PLY file of the C-alpha trace (Angstrom):
ply
format ascii 1.0
element vertex 206
property float x
property float y
property float z
element edge 205
property int vertex1
property int vertex2
end_header
-24.04 -1.06 1.93
-21.01 -2.99 0.73
-18.80 -5.24 2.84
-15.95 -2.76 2.32
-18.04 0.09 3.73
-19.06 -2.01 6.71
-15.44 -2.95 7.41
-14.47 0.74 7.35
-16.41 1.40 10.56
-14.24 2.15 13.59
-15.38 1.31 17.09
-13.72 4.19 18.90
-13.62 2.64 22.36
-11.90 -0.48 21.12
-12.14 -3.85 22.87
-9.49 -3.63 25.55
-10.37 -5.99 28.42
-11.07 -2.99 30.68
-13.64 -1.65 28.19
-15.33 -5.02 27.73
-15.41 -5.59 31.49
-17.11 -2.23 32.03
-19.69 -2.98 29.35
-20.33 -6.40 30.89
-21.68 -4.66 33.99
-24.59 -3.26 32.02
-27.93 -5.00 32.43
-31.26 -4.85 30.66
-32.65 -3.07 33.72
-29.96 -0.37 33.86
-29.41 0.21 30.14
-32.70 -0.74 28.51
-35.46 -0.19 31.04
-37.42 1.91 28.54
-38.09 -1.06 26.27
-38.73 -3.78 28.85
-42.45 -3.06 29.19
-42.85 -3.78 25.47
-41.21 -7.21 25.62
-43.40 -10.26 26.01
-42.73 -13.99 26.36
-42.45 -15.65 22.98
-41.05 -12.64 21.13
-38.02 -13.03 18.86
-35.46 -10.31 19.63
-32.27 -9.03 17.99
-29.68 -7.06 20.00
-27.51 -5.05 17.59
-23.95 -4.35 18.75
-24.47 -6.61 21.75
-20.89 -6.41 23.06
-20.25 -8.88 25.91
-23.96 -9.72 26.01
-25.00 -8.76 29.53
-27.98 -6.74 28.28
-28.83 -9.45 25.74
-28.97 -12.07 28.47
-31.54 -9.98 30.33
-33.65 -9.76 27.19
-33.51 -13.53 26.77
-35.08 -13.98 30.19
-37.86 -11.53 29.31
-38.87 -13.07 25.97
-38.32 -16.76 26.79
-39.18 -19.14 25.23
-38.77 -16.75 22.26
-35.35 -16.57 20.66
-32.84 -13.81 21.49
-29.84 -13.21 19.21
-26.97 -10.81 19.90
-24.79 -9.68 17.00
-21.56 -7.70 16.99
-18.95 -7.14 14.25
-16.11 -8.07 16.64
-15.31 -11.79 16.74
-13.35 -11.27 19.97
-16.22 -9.64 21.82
-18.65 -12.30 20.59
-16.31 -14.94 21.97
-16.39 -13.06 25.29
-20.19 -12.95 25.22
-20.38 -16.70 24.68
-17.85 -17.28 27.44
-19.68 -15.08 29.94
-23.01 -16.73 29.13
-21.33 -20.07 29.78
-22.89 -23.49 29.97
-25.83 -22.12 31.98
-26.99 -19.79 29.18
-30.67 -20.25 28.37
-31.39 -22.27 25.23
-33.15 -19.30 23.63
-29.99 -17.13 23.71
-27.23 -17.06 21.08
-24.45 -14.75 19.94
-22.87 -14.39 16.50
-20.59 -12.14 14.50
-22.65 -9.91 12.25
-23.12 -6.44 10.79
-26.43 -4.59 10.88
-25.59 -3.21 7.44
-25.68 -6.73 5.99
-27.81 -8.89 8.30
-28.18 -12.55 7.43
-31.80 -12.56 8.60
-34.86 -12.30 6.39
-37.02 -9.20 6.53
-39.78 -9.20 9.12
-38.32 -11.99 11.28
-38.04 -10.19 14.64
-40.65 -8.86 17.03
-38.14 -6.52 18.68
-34.81 -4.99 17.66
-32.61 -3.09 20.12
-29.38 -1.07 19.84
-27.57 0.44 22.82
-24.95 3.17 22.18
-24.30 1.92 18.64
-25.30 4.78 16.36
-22.68 7.21 17.70
-19.99 4.95 16.21
-21.52 4.47 12.75
-20.77 6.36 9.56
-24.18 5.45 8.16
-26.66 5.48 11.07
-29.72 5.94 8.85
-28.78 2.88 6.80
-28.41 0.90 10.02
-31.82 2.06 11.28
-33.38 1.23 7.94
-32.06 -2.32 8.22
-33.37 -2.59 11.78
-36.83 -1.54 10.63
-36.73 -4.00 7.75
-36.01 -6.86 10.16
-39.11 -6.10 12.22
-42.35 -7.97 11.79
-45.48 -5.79 11.42
-46.21 -4.19 14.78
-42.72 -4.96 16.06
-40.88 -2.65 18.43
-37.60 -0.81 17.78
-35.64 0.45 20.79
-32.60 2.70 20.37
-30.47 4.36 23.04
-27.59 6.66 22.12
-25.45 9.31 23.81
-25.26 13.02 22.95
-21.76 14.15 23.89
-22.68 17.81 23.39
-25.04 17.63 26.37
-22.50 15.92 28.63
-21.75 17.72 31.91
-18.72 17.02 34.10
-18.29 18.08 37.70
-16.01 19.29 39.03
-14.90 20.98 35.83
-11.25 20.85 34.89
-9.07 21.65 31.94
-8.24 17.95 31.61
-11.91 16.97 31.29
-12.58 19.74 28.79
-9.62 18.53 26.75
-10.82 14.94 26.94
-14.26 15.95 25.66
-12.72 17.95 22.80
-10.65 14.90 21.84
-13.81 12.77 21.92
-15.45 15.09 19.40
-12.36 15.22 17.18
-11.85 11.46 17.11
-15.50 10.66 16.50
-15.77 13.04 13.57
-12.42 11.88 12.18
-13.89 8.39 12.15
-16.85 9.68 10.14
-19.40 9.37 12.98
-21.54 11.89 14.89
-20.68 12.64 18.55
-24.03 14.41 19.08
-25.96 11.38 17.84
-28.68 11.71 20.46
-30.04 14.98 19.11
-30.14 13.57 15.59
-32.03 10.42 16.53
-35.55 11.68 15.78
-34.54 12.84 12.30
-32.60 9.66 11.60
-35.64 7.59 12.55
-37.81 9.66 10.22
-35.38 9.20 7.36
-35.16 5.47 8.02
-38.95 5.26 8.01
-39.30 7.00 4.66
-40.40 3.75 3.02
-44.00 3.12 4.04
-45.14 -0.08 5.68
-48.62 -1.43 6.11
-48.15 -1.69 9.88
-45.14 0.38 11.02
-43.13 -0.70 14.06
-43.44 1.18 17.30
-40.33 3.27 17.77
-38.87 3.89 21.18
-36.00 6.33 21.53
-34.04 7.52 24.49
0 1
1 2
2 3
3 4
4 5
5 6
6 7
7 8
8 9
9 10
10 11
11 12
12 13
13 14
14 15
15 16
16 17
17 18
18 19
19 20
20 21
21 22
22 23
23 24
24 25
25 26
26 27
27 28
28 29
29 30
30 31
31 32
32 33
33 34
34 35
35 36
36 37
37 38
38 39
39 40
40 41
41 42
42 43
43 44
44 45
45 46
46 47
47 48
48 49
49 50
50 51
51 52
52 53
53 54
54 55
55 56
56 57
57 58
58 59
59 60
60 61
61 62
62 63
63 64
64 65
65 66
66 67
67 68
68 69
69 70
70 71
71 72
72 73
73 74
74 75
75 76
76 77
77 78
78 79
79 80
80 81
81 82
82 83
83 84
84 85
85 86
86 87
87 88
88 89
89 90
90 91
91 92
92 93
93 94
94 95
95 96
96 97
97 98
98 99
99 100
100 101
101 102
102 103
103 104
104 105
105 106
106 107
107 108
108 109
109 110
110 111
111 112
112 113
113 114
114 115
115 116
116 117
117 118
118 119
119 120
120 121
121 122
122 123
123 124
124 125
125 126
126 127
127 128
128 129
129 130
130 131
131 132
132 133
133 134
134 135
135 136
136 137
137 138
138 139
139 140
140 141
141 142
142 143
143 144
144 145
145 146
146 147
147 148
148 149
149 150
150 151
151 152
152 153
153 154
154 155
155 156
156 157
157 158
158 159
159 160
160 161
161 162
162 163
163 164
164 165
165 166
166 167
167 168
168 169
169 170
170 171
171 172
172 173
173 174
174 175
175 176
176 177
177 178
178 179
179 180
180 181
181 182
182 183
183 184
184 185
185 186
186 187
187 188
188 189
189 190
190 191
191 192
192 193
193 194
194 195
195 196
196 197
197 198
198 199
199 200
200 201
201 202
202 203
203 204
204 205
């Protein structure tokens, strides 16, 4: 995956302060409960597409004294994550600008890799998952959570909400991504796992 291809990705929601503030209300308990039982003290964890880092901070508490790193391609949102963590951030937590397509980390250096609502924005989700797998140490755990817009239900129904959903589909596909990412996740994981490993990571999907 070239730098040019990585730069071509479009984060559809953008990074308006209202969006970042909403994402900052997420916690490891509310957005990543399915992986928490697999996290142990001393693990090294990577949070891909960490946004403002509220979930990442929860992970850092779980795996301390192990290192937790949050990466995001947006320099602005990484600056927000560092600001929100503040001077009281645990020493095992850090944030940096980075792309999962071209990670700076060596293969097999993390015990856990997590991505929350990232794959629905990517043009090359299988490539991203393949990189996540490559970063895992033998026996490591991969946790992925992603929305499926096709299964979204609104109540009460209205023409405005139906129009909004149709626009969501149109914009996502125009950006080269898949709005129904959730239903594709099993197949994407299989494709990403096509290269055999001596001790494959445990895969957790939601």
